[in-house]
FIKOL-593926 format. One line per field, with one value per residue: chain; x, y, z of N, C-alpha, C in turn. Coordinates in Angstrom, 3 decimals, decimal comma, m for minus. Layout:
N
mol c(A/...);
n_u c(X/...);
n_v c(Y/...);
n_w c(Z/...);
ca_u c(X/...);
ca_v c(Y/...);
ca_w c(Z/...);
c_u c(X/...);
c_v c(Y/...);
c_w c(Z/...);
***
This chain:
273
mol c(A/A/A/A/A/A/A/A/A/A/A/A/A/A/A/A/A/A/A/A/A/A/A/A/A/A/A/A/A/A/A/A/A/A/A/A/A/A/A/A/A/A/A/A/A/A/A/A/A/A/A/A/A/A/A/A/A/A/A/A/A/A/A/A/A/A/A/A/A/A/A/A/A/A/A/A/A/A/A/A/A/A/A/A/A/A/A/A/A/A/A/A/A/A/A/A/A/A/A/A/A/A/A/A/A/A/A/A/A/A/A/A/A/A/A/A/A/A/A/A/A/A/A/A/A/A/A/A/A/A/A/A/A/A/A/A/A/A/A/A/A/A/A/A/A/A/A/A/A/A/A/A/A/A/A/A/A/A/A/A/A/A/A/A/A/A/A/A/A/A/A/A/A/A/A/A/A/A/A/A/A/A/A/A/A/A/A/A/A/A/A/A/A/A/A/A/A/A/A/A/A/A/A/A/A/A/A/A/A/A/A/A/A/A/A/A/A/A/A/A/A/A/A/A/A/A/A/A/A/A/A/A/A/A/A/A/A/A/A/A/A/A/A/A/A/A/A/A/A/A/A/A/A/A/A/A/A/A/A/A/A/A/A/A/A/A/A/A/A/A/A/A/A);
n_u c(m61,878/m60,274/m59,179/m56,643/m55,126/m52,112/m50,204/m46,735/m44,904/m42,676/m43,896/m44,441/m46,482/m48,552/m50,565/m52,536/m53,683/m55,860/m56,208/m53,906/m51,634/m49,426/m47,641/m46,696/m46,042/m44,846/m46,313/m47,019/m48,398/m47,015/m47,528/m47,535/m46,283/m43,665/m41,140/m38,020/m37,990/m38,256/m40,403/m41,293/m41,865/m42,504/m42,249/m42,476/m41,197/m40,781/m39,635/m37,147/m37,177/m38,430/m37,228/m36,376/m33,809/m31,393/m30,044/m31,684/m34,050/m33,119/m32,644/m35,304/m36,365/m34,836/m35,648/m38,394/m38,394/m36,958/m38,787/m40,608/m39,220/m37,700/m35,092/m33,774/m31,672/m31,922/m34,140/m36,018/m36,809/m38,591/m38,105/m40,784/m43,163/m45,762/m46,663/m47,145/m45,369/m44,108/m42,011/m40,211/m38,347/m35,290/m33,093/m30,734/m31,288/m31,506/m31,423/m31,482/m32,160/m32,452/m30,795/m30,001/m31,552/m30,978/m30,146/m32,347/m34,896/m35,491/m38,105/m40,593/m43,622/m44,680/m43,817/m42,804/m42,148/m40,756/m39,001/m37,923/m37,466/m36,936/m37,735/m40,292/m40,899/m42,901/m43,740/m46,129/m48,607/m51,514/m52,028/m53,024/m52,095/m51,637/m51,493/m50,283/m50,663/m49,783/m50,469/m50,155/m48,267/m46,288/m45,599/m45,298/m46,529/m46,618/m48,260/m48,365/m50,940/m51,855/m54,053/m53,441/m52,112/m54,196/m56,082/m54,575/m54,753/m52,988/m53,108/m54,612/m52,891/m50,673/m51,518/m51,812/m49,131/m48,017/m49,188/m47,856/m45,136/m44,908/m46,750/m49,121/m52,439/m55,130/m57,362/m56,318/m54,939/m54,539/m55,571/m54,932/m56,251/m54,895/m54,587/m55,512/m56,394/m59,825/m63,159/m64,608/m63,012/m61,432/m61,486/m61,965/m61,245/m63,079/m61,555/m59,940/m61,978/m63,113/m61,121/m61,450/m64,025/m63,532/m61,781/m63,218/m65,747/m68,221/m68,634/m68,571/m70,433/m70,341/m67,923/m67,483/m68,775/m70,973/m71,131/m72,596/m71,916/m69,290/m67,013/m66,161/m63,883/m63,799/m61,252/m60,721/m62,830/m62,461/m60,026/m60,695/m62,588/m60,998/m59,340/m61,161/m61,802/m59,422/m59,587/m59,430/m60,919/m63,938/m64,138/m61,500/m60,424/m59,293/m60,262/m59,063/m60,527/m59,850/m59,303/m56,685/m56,622/m58,724/m57,767/m55,271/m53,778/m52,797/m51,722/m49,599/m50,645/m50,851/m52,649/m54,029/m51,887/m50,957/m49,303/m46,403/m44,874/m44,253/m43,888/m45,766/m44,897/m45,626/m45,235/m44,157/m43,177/m41,997/m41,713/m38,655/m37,594);
n_v c(76,071/73,014/69,664/68,564/66,680/67,179/67,492/67,527/67,342/65,092/62,681/62,941/63,480/65,288/65,457/68,135/70,846/73,495/75,635/76,105/78,515/79,143/81,176/81,298/78,700/75,493/72,439/68,900/65,745/62,893/61,079/57,651/57,384/57,760/57,200/55,376/52,962/49,386/46,447/45,056/47,696/49,365/52,291/55,622/55,283/56,625/55,994/54,882/52,728/50,371/48,315/48,812/49,811/52,022/53,966/54,228/55,171/57,637/58,871/59,011/60,739/63,059/63,662/64,215/66,318/68,234/68,857/70,175/72,395/72,365/71,598/68,506/67,568/68,940/68,040/66,895/64,062/61,551/58,469/56,678/55,455/54,825/56,218/58,967/61,022/64,276/66,397/69,372/70,846/72,224/74,218/73,051/70,402/69,790/67,623/65,283/61,939/62,102/60,723/58,534/56,214/55,564/57,911/59,464/61,354/59,946/57,697/59,197/60,813/63,160/66,341/69,713/73,110/76,448/77,399/78,765/77,165/74,594/71,500/69,397/65,954/63,075/59,565/57,404/54,796/54,208/55,062/58,125/61,242/64,363/67,738/71,012/74,541/77,604/80,648/83,115/83,090/81,999/79,145/75,577/72,165/68,548/65,436/61,926/59,876/56,993/54,255/53,918/56,304/58,057/57,318/58,099/60,753/62,397/64,417/66,480/66,965/67,922/70,420/71,639/71,607/73,349/75,691/75,961/76,117/78,105/80,052/79,875/80,589/78,490/79,087/80,350/78,452/76,366/73,172/70,047/67,004/64,343/62,043/58,732/55,591/55,002/55,313/53,490/51,284/50,681/48,207/46,752/44,848/43,854/44,565/46,753/48,538/48,987/50,466/52,891/53,556/54,068/56,244/58,148/58,786/60,243/60,458/58,042/56,687/58,140/57,557/54,798/52,196/49,619/47,012/44,407/42,712/43,408/45,565/48,996/51,741/55,271/57,042/59,565/61,211/60,897/62,194/64,748/65,545/65,722/67,814/69,913/69,880/70,809/73,452/74,402/76,039/75,061/75,616/75,755/73,323/71,052/68,335/65,576/63,407/61,046/57,778/55,639/52,901/52,356/53,962/52,926/52,814/55,294/55,994/54,576/51,672/49,870/47,830/47,274/46,574/44,273/44,231/44,355/47,056/50,318/53,716/56,717/60,205/62,817/66,223/69,349/72,757/75,876/78,765/80,250/83,558);
n_w c(m39,216/m39,433/m40,335/m42,488/m45,150/m46,606/m49,572/m49,897/m51,885/m53,677/m52,998/m50,317/m47,512/m45,228/m42,278/m41,024/m38,939/m39,577/m37,862/m36,462/m36,365/m38,913/m38,960/m36,467/m35,564/m36,729/m37,721/m37,928/m38,937/m39,846/m42,859/m44,097/m46,502/m48,982/m47,906/m47,194/m45,892/m45,653/m45,903/m42,701/m42,229/m44,205/m46,052/m44,788/m42,157/m38,978/m36,584/m34,278/m32,602/m33,341/m34,696/m37,248/m39,615/m38,393/m39,945/m42,155/m40,999/m40,116/m42,591/m43,488/m41,575/m42,035/m44,636/m44,324/m42,443/m43,846/m45,833/m44,280/m43,676/m41,391/m39,000/m38,857/m37,316/m34,985/m33,680/m30,831/m28,974/m27,098/m25,179/m25,311/m22,958/m22,393/m20,209/m17,892/m17,689/m18,070/m19,836/m19,758/m22,301/m23,634/m25,722/m25,083/m25,148/m27,778/m30,535/m29,107/m29,264/m31,982/m33,835/m32,410/m30,464/m27,815/m26,733/m26,435/m24,617/m21,532/m20,494/m20,966/m21,984/m22,910/m24,221/m23,708/m24,671/m24,878/m26,638/m29,645/m32,836/m31,998/m32,647/m31,509/m31,252/m31,359/m31,585/m33,243/m33,625/m33,845/m31,166/m29,476/m30,708/m29,215/m29,720/m28,780/m28,700/m27,449/m28,347/m27,175/m25,036/m26,487/m26,684/m27,001/m27,124/m26,888/m26,669/m25,918/m26,025/m25,414/m24,480/m21,798/m21,138/m21,658/m19,703/m17,516/m17,901/m19,423/m21,352/m20,145/m17,972/m19,303/m20,150/m17,627/m16,864/m18,735/m17,854/m15,386/m16,144/m18,150/m17,629/m18,989/m20,051/m19,961/m21,535/m23,707/m25,092/m27,933/m29,000/m30,589/m31,631/m33,015/m35,910/m35,140/m33,552/m33,920/m32,378/m33,738/m34,102/m31,869/m30,068/m26,895/m23,888/m20,910/m18,687/m19,463/m20,179/m17,670/m16,443/m17,754/m16,935/m14,250/m14,410/m15,809/m14,557/m14,651/m17,348/m18,613/m20,233/m22,549/m23,544/m23,623/m25,538/m26,818/m29,159/m30,801/m28,711/m28,184/m26,578/m27,028/m26,997/m26,984/m27,627/m28,609/m27,687/m24,946/m24,567/m25,480/m23,560/m21,244/m21,940/m22,022/m19,310/m18,304/m18,930/m21,520/m24,253/m25,866/m28,614/m29,265/m29,599/m31,816/m33,888/m35,555/m36,418/m37,719/m38,332/m37,716/m38,026/m39,831/m41,906/m42,713/m44,987/m45,271/m42,765/m40,244/m38,483/m35,626/m34,995/m37,450/m39,044/m37,973/m35,714/m36,037/m37,253/m38,750/m37,516/m37,382/m37,193/m34,945/m34,957/m33,681/m33,693/m32,589/m34,602/m35,767/m35,530);
ca_u c(m61,113/m60,452/m57,988/m56,429/m53,903/m51,485/m49,061/m45,593/m43,974/m41,859/m44,741/m44,515/m47,762/m48,700/m51,827/m52,361/m54,864/m55,825/m56,257/m52,579/m51,090/m48,091/m46,747/m46,180/m45,443/m44,988/m46,692/m47,332/m48,559/m46,464/m48,165/m46,577/m45,780/m42,525/m39,897/m37,133/m38,067/m38,790/m41,325/m42,697/m41,974/m42,480/m42,678/m41,798/m41,124/m40,067/m39,250/m35,909/m37,291/m39,297/m36,448/m35,931/m32,406/m31,276/m29,641/m32,857/m34,950/m32,545/m32,932/m36,727/m36,549/m34,254/m36,483/m39,646/m38,108/m36,574/m40,028/m41,247/m38,265/m37,197/m33,799/m33,904/m30,611/m32,290/m35,352/m35,898/m37,845/m38,391/m38,390/m42,171/m43,392/m47,191/m46,819/m47,702/m44,297/m44,059/m40,677/m39,886/m37,049/m34,695/m32,142/m29,683/m31,721/m31,612/m30,756/m31,615/m33,002/m32,574/m30,114/m29,720/m32,654/m30,454/m29,910/m33,634/m35,358/m35,935/m39,350/m41,390/m44,674/m45,105/m42,768/m43,241/m41,041/m41,037/m37,819/m38,104/m36,527/m36,674/m38,862/m40,689/m41,414/m43,274/m44,088/m47,449/m49,245/m52,853/m52,198/m53,519/m51,216/m52,301/m50,545/m50,717/m50,042/m50,191/m49,966/m49,891/m46,991/m45,355/m45,162/m45,934/m46,401/m47,111/m48,464/m48,657/m52,060/m52,415/m55,159/m52,925/m51,902/m55,510/m56,618/m53,781/m55,093/m51,759/m53,431/m54,959/m51,708/m49,782/m52,025/m51,432/m47,685/m47,773/m49,534/m46,797/m43,835/m44,918/m47,818/m50,171/m53,861/m55,748/m58,317/m55,573/m54,274/m55,162/m55,197/m55,333/m56,244/m54,500/m54,989/m55,296/m57,459/m61,089/m64,156/m65,096/m62,075/m60,691/m62,163/m61,252/m61,833/m63,746/m60,571/m59,599/m63,192/m63,284/m60,177/m62,060/m65,148/m62,974/m61,146/m64,193/m66,966/m69,418/m68,745/m68,270/m71,356/m69,949/m66,624/m67,553/m69,972/m70,997/m71,737/m72,542/m71,256/m67,909/m66,851/m65,294/m63,558/m63,600/m60,106/m60,822/m63,730/m61,843/m59,025/m61,389/m63,205/m60,002/m58,888/m62,184/m61,617/m58,241/m59,910/m59,335/m62,231/m64,487/m63,831/m60,045/m60,018/m59,444/m60,339/m58,790/m61,575/m59,227/m58,948/m55,503/m56,952/m59,493/m56,988/m53,883/m53,036/m52,189/m51,020/m49,260/m51,608/m50,373/m53,674/m54,296/m50,682/m50,621/m48,378/m45,066/m45,067/m43,539/m44,566/m45,836/m44,426/m46,305/m44,153/m44,537/m42,026/m42,152/m40,877/m37,606/m37,827);
ca_v c(75,063/71,690/68,846/68,292/65,979/68,069/66,961/68,430/67,013/63,875/61,669/63,186/64,037/65,537/65,927/69,429/71,575/74,841/76,675/76,340/79,599/78,825/82,298/81,087/77,372/74,491/71,160/67,884/64,327/62,311/59,921/56,545/57,357/58,572/56,897/54,341/51,737/48,209/45,679/45,409/49,117/49,976/53,675/56,680/54,974/57,702/55,528/54,121/51,670/49,276/47,283/49,288/50,212/53,395/54,896/54,466/56,040/58,975/59,422/59,350/61,939/64,195/63,969/64,835/67,610/69,186/69,305/71,101/73,472/72,241/70,929/67,194/67,363/69,627/67,484/66,225/63,043/60,722/57,044/56,668/54,269/54,765/56,779/60,313/61,965/65,420/67,000/70,629/70,739/73,476/74,029/72,150/69,044/69,649/66,469/64,081/60,945/62,337/59,645/57,423/56,042/55,520/59,291/60,152/61,665/58,671/57,504/60,422/60,728/64,492/67,351/71,103/74,059/77,796/77,786/78,723/76,367/73,312/70,627/68,304/64,854/61,808/58,573/56,834/53,850/54,026/55,905/59,462/62,399/65,624/68,846/72,215/75,823/78,819/81,734/84,295/82,895/81,420/77,855/74,445/70,889/67,375/64,329/60,583/59,402/55,665/54,119/54,119/57,733/58,706/57,073/58,935/62,129/63,092/65,652/67,487/67,279/68,735/71,796/72,130/71,835/74,584/76,773/76,082/76,465/79,264/80,982/79,789/80,592/77,440/79,660/80,783/77,315/75,562/71,761/69,235/65,559/63,902/60,719/57,663/54,605/55,626/54,557/52,444/50,165/50,401/47,189/46,489/43,901/44,418/45,132/48,097/49,357/49,356/51,552/54,127/53,873/54,635/57,535/59,081/58,313/60,953/60,452/56,693/56,306/58,857/57,048/53,345/51,721/48,176/46,611/42,959/42,080/43,870/46,905/49,925/52,971/56,453/57,775/60,973/61,900/60,886/63,263/66,035/65,866/66,164/69,141/70,822/69,901/71,626/74,851/74,788/76,367/74,062/75,947/75,718/71,923/70,492/66,879/65,065/62,429/60,168/56,520/55,047/51,519/52,451/54,667/52,503/53,060/56,609/56,091/53,301/51,189/48,665/46,786/46,909/46,018/42,999/44,327/44,822/48,106/51,562/54,741/58,082/61,201/64,085/67,188/70,745/73,601/77,311/79,332/81,197/84,854);
ca_w c(m38,472/m40,012/m40,500/m43,903/m45,545/m47,587/m50,308/m49,787/m52,942/m53,538/m52,365/m48,876/m47,120/m43,795/m41,742/m40,352/m38,496/m40,154/m36,827/m35,899/m37,183/m39,410/m38,683/m35,118/m35,399/m37,775/m37,141/m38,932/m38,641/m41,058/m43,480/m44,231/m47,864/m49,372/m47,215/m47,712/m45,100/m46,340/m45,077/m42,448/m41,877/m45,532/m46,175/m44,050/m40,728/m38,288/m35,248/m34,155/m31,590/m33,794/m35,368/m38,552/m39,646/m37,907/m40,996/m43,005/m40,230/m40,147/m43,921/m43,501/m40,751/m42,750/m45,799/m43,892/m41,803/m44,893/m46,467/m43,338/m43,459/m40,026/m38,933/m38,223/m36,333/m33,745/m33,069/m29,545/m28,899/m25,913/m25,129/m24,825/m22,123/m22,059/m18,875/m17,818/m17,399/m18,979/m19,706/m20,443/m22,955/m24,093/m26,815/m24,594/m25,475/m29,232/m31,100/m28,289/m29,907/m33,424/m34,564/m31,501/m29,525/m26,453/m26,304/m26,313/m23,258/m20,972/m19,754/m21,090/m22,996/m23,364/m24,228/m23,856/m24,794/m25,378/m27,405/m31,097/m33,613/m31,350/m33,002/m30,621/m32,059/m30,748/m32,598/m33,011/m34,549/m33,261/m29,987/m29,802/m30,567/m28,865/m29,828/m28,075/m29,039/m26,739/m29,185/m26,356/m24,340/m27,454/m26,169/m27,661/m26,444/m27,600/m25,733/m26,430/m25,219/m25,609/m23,528/m20,443/m20,980/m21,624/m18,363/m16,607/m18,275/m19,780/m22,090/m19,123/m17,184/m20,136/m20,031/m16,307/m16,840/m19,488/m16,928/m14,380/m16,715/m19,040/m17,278/m20,004/m19,700/m20,776/m22,483/m24,893/m25,722/m28,975/m28,906/m31,728/m31,431/m34,341/m36,404/m34,156/m33,661/m33,616/m31,624/m34,633/m34,185/m30,642/m29,270/m25,643/m22,963/m19,741/m17,756/m19,934/m20,070/m16,268/m16,171/m18,237/m16,037/m13,024/m14,688/m16,377/m13,903/m15,108/m18,812/m19,112/m21,308/m23,758/m23,963/m23,821/m26,233/m27,059/m30,420/m31,030/m27,581/m28,074/m26,031/m27,753/m26,273/m27,810/m27,090/m29,018/m26,764/m23,619/m24,534/m25,613/m22,274/m20,266/m22,356/m21,504/m17,858/m18,023/m19,178/m22,928/m24,808/m26,783/m30,006/m29,454/m29,697/m33,162/m33,947/m36,901/m36,750/m38,715/m37,690/m38,335/m38,392/m41,086/m42,926/m42,572/m46,217/m45,074/m41,489/m39,616/m37,495/m34,954/m35,101/m38,837/m39,645/m37,346/m34,595/m36,417/m38,247/m38,479/m36,727/m37,877/m36,249/m34,729/m34,795/m33,551/m33,405/m32,721/m35,656/m35,427/m36,181);
c_u c(m61,363/m59,114/m57,860/m55,153/m53,330/m50,291/m47,933/m44,572/m43,216/m42,594/m44,735/m45,815/m47,763/m50,153/m51,575/m53,711/m54,777/m55,795/m54,888/m51,821/m49,652/m47,135/m46,093/m45,451/m45,650/m45,398/m47,046/m47,569/m48,125/m47,314/m47,102/m45,952/m44,472/m41,209/m39,130/m37,201/m38,703/m39,681/m40,613/m42,921/m42,206/m43,066/m41,840/m41,843/m40,245/m39,525/m37,999/m36,071/m38,066/m38,549/m35,967/m34,460/m32,277/m30,906/m30,793/m33,839/m34,425/m32,769/m34,396/m36,981/m35,995/m35,140/m37,751/m39,410/m37,697/m37,808/m40,786/m40,417/m37,862/m35,889/m33,919/m32,856/m30,913/m33,505/m35,042/m37,090/m37,565/m38,470/m39,771/m42,468/m44,864/m47,433/m47,420/m46,644/m44,228/m42,732/m40,621/m38,498/m36,607/m33,709/m30,957/m30,015/m31,790/m30,799/m30,905/m32,623/m33,107/m31,989/m29,942/m30,826/m32,179/m30,262/m31,209/m33,979/m35,994/m37,322/m40,303/m42,404/m45,277/m43,925/m43,397/m42,001/m41,568/m39,846/m38,079/m37,054/m36,162/m37,847/m39,072/m41,304/m41,711/m43,759/m45,349/m47,806/m50,528/m53,065/m52,505/m52,429/m52,043/m51,250/m51,163/m49,948/m50,648/m49,637/m49,629/m48,540/m45,926/m44,735/m45,926/m45,723/m46,948/m47,180/m48,824/m49,707/m52,563/m53,520/m54,680/m52,684/m53,202/m56,153/m55,879/m53,972/m53,846/m52,033/m53,777/m53,712/m50,692/m50,215/m51,616/m49,939/m47,313/m48,154/m48,383/m45,511/m43,821/m45,947/m48,955/m51,559/m54,525/m56,722/m57,642/m55,030/m55,147/m54,675/m55,710/m55,182/m56,067/m54,990/m54,585/m56,469/m58,776/m62,033/m64,771/m64,278/m61,378/m61,502/m61,319/m61,960/m62,428/m62,759/m60,177/m60,803/m63,397/m62,320/m60,750/m63,268/m64,661/m62,419/m62,133/m65,587/m68,230/m69,664/m68,522/m69,159/m71,028/m68,677/m66,673/m68,872/m69,867/m71,708/m71,504/m71,734/m69,814/m67,886/m65,862/m65,085/m63,271/m62,482/m60,167/m61,667/m63,123/m60,788/m59,667/m61,970/m62,176/m59,385/m59,876/m62,052/m60,445/m58,469/m59,735/m60,748/m62,663/m64,084/m62,331/m59,520/m60,329/m59,437/m60,058/m59,889/m61,090/m58,716/m57,777/m55,730/m57,716/m58,646/m55,512/m53,106/m52,319/m51,289/m50,708/m50,302/m51,106/m51,367/m53,871/m53,107/m50,189/m49,521/m46,998/m45,195/m44,219/m44,367/m44,625/m45,288/m45,441/m45,234/m44,753/m43,316/m42,412/m41,225/m39,778/m37,833/m36,513);
c_v c(73,686/70,961/68,506/67,480/66,719/67,381/67,978/68,205/65,738/62,759/61,770/63,927/64,291/65,861/67,212/70,005/73,012/75,937/76,968/77,292/79,289/80,005/82,145/79,753/76,528/73,188/70,183/66,538/63,595/61,149/58,851/56,466/58,131/58,282/55,743/53,033/50,613/47,435/45,089/46,881/49,981/51,378/54,604/56,367/56,009/57,277/54,671/52,855/50,439/48,167/47,661/49,704/51,702/54,376/55,210/55,394/57,473/59,634/59,841/60,641/63,168/64,632/64,717/66,207/68,657/69,731/70,302/72,356/73,558/71,463/69,626/66,989/68,054/69,015/66,859/65,286/62,143/59,225/56,901/55,348/54,102/55,221/58,167/61,342/63,029/66,136/68,325/70,500/72,101/73,178/73,162/70,693/68,790/68,456/65,195/63,117/61,091/61,182/58,384/57,327/56,060/56,915/60,081/60,419/60,404/58,765/58,672/60,283/62,072/65,444/68,733/71,979/75,434/78,316/77,673/77,821/75,039/72,375/69,526/67,206/63,643/60,875/57,798/55,781/53,368/54,857/57,343/60,518/63,646/66,721/70,105/73,430/76,908/80,000/82,995/84,205/82,281/80,131/76,755/73,183/69,766/66,220/63,055/59,970/58,063/55,464/54,338/55,597/58,505/58,529/57,920/60,427/62,966/64,377/66,781/67,930/68,101/70,195/72,394/72,447/73,086/75,806/77,030/76,639/77,792/80,326/80,975/79,878/79,531/77,974/80,143/79,612/76,677/74,124/71,022/67,763/64,914/62,528/59,627/56,698/55,197/54,745/53,432/51,166/49,806/49,487/46,863/45,400/44,605/45,100/46,550/49,026/49,838/50,468/52,895/54,522/54,536/56,034/58,591/58,726/58,940/60,790/59,081/56,303/57,003/58,271/55,565/52,972/50,213/47,885/45,121/42,242/42,489/45,302/47,711/51,179/54,083/57,294/59,253/61,755/61,955/61,981/64,638/66,472/66,338/67,500/70,212/70,982/70,793/73,107/75,319/74,993/75,311/74,336/76,069/74,295/71,403/68,965/66,431/64,114/61,469/58,922/55,868/53,586/51,505/53,010/54,235/52,546/54,416/56,664/54,698/52,952/49,874/47,525/46,332/46,214/44,767/43,052/44,823/45,816/49,314/52,502/56,050/59,000/62,335/65,080/68,576/71,544/75,057/77,822/80,200/82,471/85,539);
c_w c(m39,064/m40,029/m41,972/m44,082/m46,744/m48,240/m50,277/m50,898/m52,634/m52,786/m50,844/m48,562/m45,618/m43,465/m40,985/m39,959/m38,999/m39,102/m36,209/m36,822/m37,605/m39,314/m37,318/m34,993/m36,643/m37,085/m38,251/m38,272/m39,909/m41,557/m43,701/m45,618/m47,983/m48,689/m47,823/m46,933/m45,917/m45,371/m43,861/m42,123/m43,109/m45,536/m45,330/m42,545/m40,039/m36,925/m35,281/m33,314/m32,059/m34,526/m36,745/m38,460/m39,338/m39,012/m41,940/m42,290/m40,261/m41,504/m44,018/m42,737/m41,458/m43,900/m45,372/m43,270/m42,829/m45,598/m45,588/m43,095/m41,995/m40,059/m38,148/m37,137/m34,996/m33,052/m31,720/m29,394/m27,696/m26,188/m24,480/m24,103/m21,726/m20,622/m18,925/m17,440/m18,493/m18,760/m20,456/m21,033/m23,465/m25,212/m26,382/m24,893/m26,975/m29,720/m30,286/m28,916/m31,414/m34,233/m33,733/m30,460/m28,075/m25,870/m26,126/m24,845/m22,667/m20,327/m19,782/m22,216/m23,374/m23,240/m24,379/m23,986/m25,161/m26,174/m28,904/m31,750/m32,995/m31,643/m31,974/m31,483/m31,191/m31,848/m32,212/m34,058/m33,894/m32,008/m30,413/m29,639/m30,252/m28,906/m29,232/m28,592/m28,169/m27,524/m28,390/m25,667/m25,247/m26,901/m26,897/m26,821/m27,294/m26,605/m26,475/m25,513/m25,745/m24,584/m22,097/m20,161/m20,910/m20,250/m17,323/m16,879/m18,585/m20,557/m21,121/m18,367/m17,989/m20,115/m18,694/m16,239/m17,632/m18,659/m15,955/m14,974/m17,461/m18,657/m18,275/m19,377/m20,568/m21,824/m23,762/m25,704/m26,796/m28,821/m30,132/m31,417/m32,792/m34,734/m35,421/m34,273/m33,156/m32,807/m32,440/m34,524/m32,875/m29,727/m28,049/m24,851/m21,761/m18,799/m18,161/m19,829/m18,642/m15,871/m16,612/m17,394/m14,767/m13,252/m15,156/m15,858/m14,482/m16,607/m19,427/m20,281/m22,615/m24,361/m24,328/m24,488/m26,432/m28,368/m30,625/m29,944/m27,360/m27,542/m26,865/m26,912/m27,281/m27,183/m27,455/m28,021/m25,366/m23,503/m24,677/m24,267/m21,256/m20,647/m21,904/m19,992/m17,465/m18,297/m20,601/m23,479/m25,832/m28,225/m30,271/m29,558/m31,092/m33,081/m35,380/m37,371/m37,841/m38,015/m38,424/m38,724/m39,717/m42,230/m42,905/m43,892/m46,153/m43,844/m40,946/m38,552/m36,913/m35,127/m36,543/m39,487/m38,934/m36,306/m34,942/m37,548/m37,883/m37,628/m37,506/m36,793/m36,151/m34,306/m34,584/m33,137/m33,542/m33,805/m35,063/m36,192/m36,496);
***
């Protein structure tokens, strides 16, 4: 079990977890290389909502999805709002948000499905992408866990929703915590730290640290702990341990790039047979 950055040709790269069986699903965390976007989004910007030209974003999406052997025109993606709404999607939603942001699933930060050939995609630049695979019930999910979503325990709630919708046993589910801002760089103020103390009362000392008078939050650990709380086995949780702020030459980082930047995509799709 490990996380790797893989070259797919044409200067396109993806992050991937080795434990996610490619016979069942395809998944990827897009790197910022190989796209047509120009500054300040330079590279493979996958988001329509940041000010980049829509036709260029669509070309980037097509290029990356083709490398994954997935159909970009079928992707479904939401309008992310740093909330905790989870939406089950079906083939009737295919294409929502693919070319037009206004058509994306409204006010949603996690998607789940059990339909083969329906790629789920969310966009990130420091927030935590969490992906899910239930190989027994043949279902997948993806969650956007910024600090607000992490405090709202969206990763845990996504597991619960997969139980409700698909009959998933948490012990069967694989989860992956993808590239995102790490505990080394996620500096916060007292107000945000207090939100984590309230949400993670027993584990606050494991999540919040202090260095040279500055508070830092470990979003990776906060999400790992809630996945354990939801019943996912310890050895079924993959950690990329890759900080987008430190590694912003590979991944978009809102903080490292000064606020205006592109977005990487986290994608997961059940294979069609």
